[in-house]
RODO-2510 file (C-alpha; in nm, 4 decimals, decimal comma):
residues 274
     n   res          X          Y          Z
     1     m     1,4024   -15,1457     4,9007
     2     e     1,7658   -15,2479     4,9366
     3     k     1,7362   -15,4737     4,6308
     4     l     1,5581   -15,2310     4,3954
     5     d     1,8745   -15,1232     4,2113
     6     y     1,9770   -15,4861     4,1712
     7     l     1,6316   -15,5828     4,0403
     8     q     1,6310   -15,2886     3,8023
     9     a     1,9709   -15,3950     3,6692
    10     l     1,8213   -15,7353     3,5891
    11     g     1,5547   -15,5634     3,3793
    12     v     1,2739   -15,6154     3,6312
    13     n     1,0019   -15,3545     3,5911
    14     v     0,7124   -15,5163     3,7821
    15     l     0,7119   -15,6461     4,1395
    16     y     0,4299   -15,8934     4,2028
    17     f     0,3659   -15,9710     4,5682
    18     n     0,1820   -16,2567     4,7286
    19     p    -0,0854   -16,1282     4,9716
    20     i     0,0511   -15,8661     5,2122
    21     s    -0,2538   -15,8012     5,4329
    22     k    -0,2316   -15,9113     5,7960
    23     s    -0,2834   -16,2847     5,8427
    24     i    -0,2148   -16,5695     6,0841
    25     s    -0,0618   -16,7911     5,8110
    26     n     0,2736   -16,7728     5,6346
    27     h     0,1068   -16,7673     5,2914
    28     r    -0,1459   -16,4954     5,3860
    29     y    -0,4169   -16,6155     5,1469
    30     d    -0,6478   -16,5886     5,4488
    31     a    -0,6569   -16,2255     5,5571
    32     t    -0,7405   -16,1323     5,9139
    33     d    -0,7606   -15,7611     5,8284
    34     y    -0,7453   -15,6321     5,4712
    35     r    -0,6396   -15,2823     5,5767
    36     e    -0,3367   -15,3775     5,7856
    37     l     0,0002   -15,4736     5,6436
    38     d     0,1248   -15,7975     5,7972
    39     p     0,3795   -15,6877     6,0602
    40     i     0,6249   -15,9566     5,9480
    41     l     0,6633   -15,7527     5,6276
    42     g     0,7022   -15,4120     5,7909
    43     s     0,4793   -15,1110     5,8411
    44     m     0,2422   -14,9243     5,6128
    45     d     0,5017   -14,6469     5,5937
    46     d     0,7504   -14,9055     5,4658
    47     f     0,5109   -15,0095     5,1917
    48     v     0,4433   -14,6516     5,0830
    49     e     0,8164   -14,5796     5,0757
    50     l     0,8783   -14,8921     4,8686
    51     a     0,6066   -14,7884     4,6241
    52     n     0,7583   -14,4415     4,5891
    53     k     1,1119   -14,5749     4,5351
    54     a     0,9836   -14,8245     4,2799
    55     k     0,7995   -14,5479     4,0966
    56     e     1,1217   -14,3433     4,0804
    57     r     1,2760   -14,6339     3,8881
    58     g     0,9795   -14,6809     3,6572
    59     m     0,8785   -15,0019     3,8344
    60     k     0,5219   -15,1111     3,9108
    61     i     0,3827   -15,3016     4,2106
    62     i     0,1037   -15,5583     4,1695
    63     l    -0,0722   -15,6957     4,4769
    64     d    -0,2495   -16,0284     4,5222
    65     g    -0,6195   -15,9769     4,5969
    66     v    -0,7939   -16,2561     4,7881
    67     f    -1,1612   -16,1632     4,7935
    68     n    -1,3296   -16,5050     4,7823
    69     h    -1,2531   -16,5943     5,1447
    70     v    -1,0874   -16,4710     5,4649
    71     s    -0,9442   -16,6314     5,7790
    72     d    -1,1762   -16,7839     6,0389
    73     d    -0,9665   -16,5807     6,2853
    74     s    -1,0315   -16,2566     6,0951
    75     i    -1,2039   -15,9459     6,2250
    76     y    -1,4824   -16,0271     5,9777
    77     f    -1,5571   -16,3820     6,0974
    78     d    -1,3912   -16,4053     6,4413
    79     r    -1,4649   -16,7710     6,5108
    80     y    -1,2555   -16,7682     6,8294
    81     g    -1,3811   -16,4426     6,9784
    82     k    -1,0457   -16,2615     6,9693
    83     h    -1,1654   -15,9392     6,8087
    84     m    -1,4648   -15,8343     7,0166
    85     t    -1,3748   -15,4720     7,0865
    86     k    -1,5855   -15,1779     7,1935
    87     g    -1,6601   -14,9539     6,8975
    88     k    -1,5650   -15,2203     6,6393
    89     p    -1,7965   -15,4392     6,4274
    90     l    -1,8827   -15,7826     6,5653
    91     g    -1,7517   -16,0868     6,3779
    92     a    -2,0094   -16,2953     6,1932
    93     y    -1,9424   -16,6199     6,3819
    94     q    -1,9738   -16,4526     6,7205
    95     y    -2,3100   -16,3132     6,6126
    96     w    -2,4675   -16,6237     6,4618
    97     s    -2,3270   -16,8796     6,7072
    98     r    -2,4789   -16,6855     6,9963
    99     v    -2,8105   -16,6489     6,8130
   100     y    -2,8238   -17,0223     6,7417
   101     d    -2,7226   -17,1101     7,0986
   102     l    -3,0207   -16,9126     7,2291
   103     m    -3,2550   -17,0688     6,9750
   104     n    -3,1394   -17,4226     7,0537
   105     e    -3,0985   -17,3939     7,4296
   106     k    -3,3889   -17,1653     7,5176
   107     g    -3,6314   -17,2316     7,2328
   108     l    -3,6338   -16,8703     7,1148
   109     t    -3,7313   -16,7696     6,7637
   110     q    -3,4537   -16,6310     6,5472
   111     q    -3,5995   -16,2811     6,5768
   112     e    -3,6087   -16,3055     6,9566
   113     a    -3,2580   -16,4476     6,9734
   114     e    -3,1134   -16,1799     6,7455
   115     k    -3,2684   -15,9071     6,9580
   116     q    -3,1165   -16,0505     7,2745
   117     v    -2,7743   -16,0838     7,1129
   118     q    -2,7817   -15,7307     6,9754
   119     d    -2,9048   -15,5864     7,3049
   120     y    -2,6218   -15,7572     7,4919
   121     f    -2,3468   -15,6349     7,2633
   122     k    -2,4893   -15,2844     7,2507
   123     s    -2,4692   -15,2815     7,6317
   124     i    -2,0916   -15,3358     7,6099
   125     g    -2,0331   -15,0848     7,3307
   126     i    -2,0491   -15,3030     7,0192
   127     t    -2,3216   -15,1705     6,7914
   128     d    -2,2137   -15,2669     6,4373
   129     f    -2,3286   -15,6118     6,3200
   130     h    -2,2861   -15,5868     5,9417
   131     y    -2,0299   -15,8684     5,9146
   132     k    -2,3126   -16,1112     5,9936
   133     d    -2,4312   -16,0632     5,6347
   134     w    -2,0995   -16,1594     5,4770
   135     f    -2,1161   -16,5330     5,5487
   136     k    -2,3785   -16,8070     5,5479
   137     i    -2,3552   -16,9787     5,8862
   138     e    -2,6075   -17,2568     5,9418
   139     n    -2,7939   -17,3623     6,2548
   140     r    -2,6396   -17,7067     6,2625
   141     k    -2,3150   -17,8234     6,4138
   142     v    -2,0413   -18,0302     6,2515
   143     d    -1,7520   -18,2243     6,4044
   144     v    -1,9719   -18,2722     6,7098
   145     g    -1,7898   -18,4026     7,0152
   146     t    -1,4462   -18,2922     6,8925
   147     k    -1,2338   -17,9865     6,9620
   148     n    -1,3377   -17,8612     6,6184
   149     e    -1,7127   -17,8658     6,6902
   150     h    -1,8720   -17,5608     6,5312
   151     y    -2,1726   -17,4307     6,3430
   152     a    -2,1530   -17,5174     5,9744
   153     y    -2,0382   -17,2774     5,7046
   154     e    -1,8670   -17,3021     5,3683
   155     g    -1,4887   -17,3087     5,3792
   156     w    -1,2752   -17,2653     5,0688
   157     w    -1,2345   -17,6141     4,9183
   158     g    -1,3594   -17,7587     5,2476
   159     f    -1,1038   -17,5875     5,4729
   160     d    -1,2995   -17,4414     5,7643
   161     s    -1,0070   -17,2086     5,8402
   162     m    -1,1030   -17,0063     5,5314
   163     p    -1,4749   -16,9138     5,5363
   164     v    -1,6128   -16,8083     5,1995
   165     i    -1,7991   -16,4831     5,1373
   166     q    -2,1570   -16,5785     5,0591
   167     a    -2,3110   -16,5143     4,7177
   168     l    -2,6731   -16,3984     4,7117
   169     n    -2,8465   -16,5191     4,3956
   170     g    -2,5055   -16,6142     4,2591
   171     s    -2,3246   -16,2888     4,3362
   172     e    -2,1195   -16,1696     4,6329
   173     y    -2,1732   -15,8162     4,5078
   174     k    -2,5337   -15,8416     4,6268
   175     v    -2,4009   -15,8487     4,9844
   176     e    -2,4164   -15,4714     4,9942
   177     s    -2,1970   -15,3995     5,2963
   178     w    -1,9253   -15,6332     5,1643
   179     a    -1,9309   -15,4731     4,8194
   180     e    -1,9126   -15,1264     4,9742
   181     e    -1,6240   -15,2146     5,2052
   182     v    -1,4198   -15,4369     4,9761
   183     i    -1,5053   -15,3849     4,6083
   184     d    -1,6194   -15,0423     4,4944
   185     g    -1,7219   -14,8157     4,7813
   186     e    -1,5604   -14,4735     4,8027
   187     d    -1,3021   -14,6116     5,0467
   188     a    -1,3144   -14,9769     4,9414
   189     n    -1,0189   -15,2081     4,9911
   190     a    -0,9780   -15,2271     4,6132
   191     r    -0,9106   -14,8536     4,6083
   192     f    -0,7233   -14,8312     4,9402
   193     w    -0,4107   -15,0174     4,8325
   194     l    -0,3940   -14,8385     4,4989
   195     r    -0,3932   -14,5124     4,6913
   196     q    -0,0985   -14,6404     4,8964
   197     g     0,1049   -14,6715     4,5765
   198     s     0,0303   -15,0069     4,4140
   199     n    -0,0501   -15,0275     4,0435
   200     g    -0,3007   -15,3079     4,0143
   201     w    -0,4304   -15,6435     4,1319
   202     r    -0,3744   -16,0095     4,0604
   203     l    -0,6980   -16,1803     4,1669
   204     d    -0,6785   -16,5099     4,3538
   205     v    -0,9239   -16,7890     4,2530
   206     a    -1,0877   -16,5323     4,0272
   207     n    -1,3291   -16,7800     3,8671
   208     e    -1,4766   -16,8551     4,2115
   209     v    -1,6059   -16,4985     4,2417
   210     s    -1,9025   -16,3750     4,0384
   211     d    -1,8661   -16,1861     3,7101
   212     e    -2,0868   -15,9108     3,8506
   213     t    -1,8394   -15,8547     4,1333
   214     w    -1,5445   -15,8232     3,8967
   215     q    -1,7329   -15,5899     3,6636
   216     h    -1,7868   -15,3461     3,9494
   217     f    -1,4342   -15,4076     4,0762
   218     r    -1,2917   -15,3137     3,7359
   219     k    -1,4791   -14,9867     3,7293
   220     a    -1,3471   -14,8914     4,0736
   221     v    -0,9876   -14,9907     3,9956
   222     k    -0,9833   -14,7980     3,6681
   223     e    -1,1314   -14,4922     3,8366
   224     e    -0,8167   -14,4841     4,0521
   225     g    -0,5833   -14,4635     3,7515
   226     d    -0,4170   -14,6759     3,4850
   227     n    -0,4091   -14,9901     3,6964
   228     v    -0,3904   -15,3475     3,5753
   229     i    -0,6206   -15,6393     3,6670
   230     i    -0,4932   -15,9957     3,6220
   231     g    -0,7080   -16,3001     3,6989
   232     e    -0,5953   -16,6382     3,8251
   233     i    -0,7650   -16,8585     3,5682
   234     w    -0,6395   -17,2118     3,5010
   235     d    -0,8499   -17,2917     3,1943
   236     d    -1,0038   -17,1078     2,8985
   237     a    -1,0248   -16,7407     2,9970
   238     s    -1,1962   -16,6042     2,6857
   239     r    -1,5080   -16,4752     2,8580
   240     y    -1,3043   -16,2848     3,1163
   241     l    -1,1125   -16,0848     2,8549
   242     l    -1,3950   -15,8967     2,6836
   243     g    -1,3059   -15,5628     2,8391
   244     d    -1,5455   -15,5696     3,1342
   245     m    -1,3428   -15,7713     3,3883
   246     y    -0,9693   -15,8465     3,3609
   247     d    -0,6907   -15,7068     3,1461
   248     s    -0,5043   -16,0374     3,1415
   249     v    -0,4796   -16,3754     3,3153
   250     m    -0,2116   -16,6013     3,4571
   251     n    -0,1166   -16,8219     3,1615
   252     y    -0,1104   -17,1578     3,3351
   253     r    -0,1921   -17,3450     3,0135
   254     f     0,1328   -17,2240     2,8573
   255     r     0,3109   -17,3014     3,1867
   256     a     0,1899   -17,6623     3,1736
   257     a     0,2973   -17,7014     2,8111
   258     a     0,6400   -17,5487     2,8777
   259     l     0,7015   -17,7696     3,1818
   260     d     0,5987   -18,0814     2,9920
   261     y     0,8360   -17,9876     2,7101
   262     l     1,1272   -17,9197     2,9448
   263     m     1,0644   -18,2454     3,1319
   264     n     1,0470   -18,4355     2,8001
   265     k     0,6920   -18,5482     2,8593
   266     k     0,4580   -18,6442     2,5790
   267     m     0,2826   -18,3289     2,4629
   268     l    -0,0966   -18,3315     2,4619
   269     k    -0,2607   -18,1483     2,1746
   270     t    -0,5200   -17,9974     2,4044
   271     q    -0,2436   -17,8109     2,5861
   272     w    -0,1596   -17,6194     2,2694
   273     k    -0,5122   -17,5025     2,1880
   274     f    -0,4846   -17,1513     2,3305
***
């Protein structure tokens, strides 16, 4: 907020932030809770005030949306059991790891094991298990015998610290509770931050999320006002710019050509075929 006048004097009219949701990393591309502002950045009141002061100067705020994956330490996955709280949903890893332990150690069927797990958590005041549907966690362990031993699941580009939202029949949107909570429900995360004063989204690894998801996302974002949607696409983005997904993309192809030119590298013709 202290630098807004200075930025305005430079001609800046859009502020694009890296992810601001609460996270355990310094880059925050692995949210632990989408709805909380990372305390290192300030409070939610600070963000709303910033948005209002930017608006007074005719400046827009674009947030970075990371919807392909979350942190393994998130409230949604909770690999380390830090977020088991009465009245709150149970993390997916806590659910499935306990189910698989019962199946493997006591020979129970999955149905029997799930009932025992749910009965136990209900007895201590945890009754919401919908995060279990967000991720595909397998009944097989990896890194056996090491400190990292765990049940297998897909991590973004192989990093198990960033579990990926599962796609049912090729689409995350078919995970109904995830779509409702994150993409286009009445109080979805996509809408929540726009209502706090932001003016649109830049979508991280956008091509790794289904078209169906972004089509519904676009509808929700546009229902909240004249908000922009920009996709992180590194190659040909033609199919994403037909009016049903993004408004624009990050132009990395031009970036590569410009850097090669400035560094006096041999230009490749393919880099100029926009």
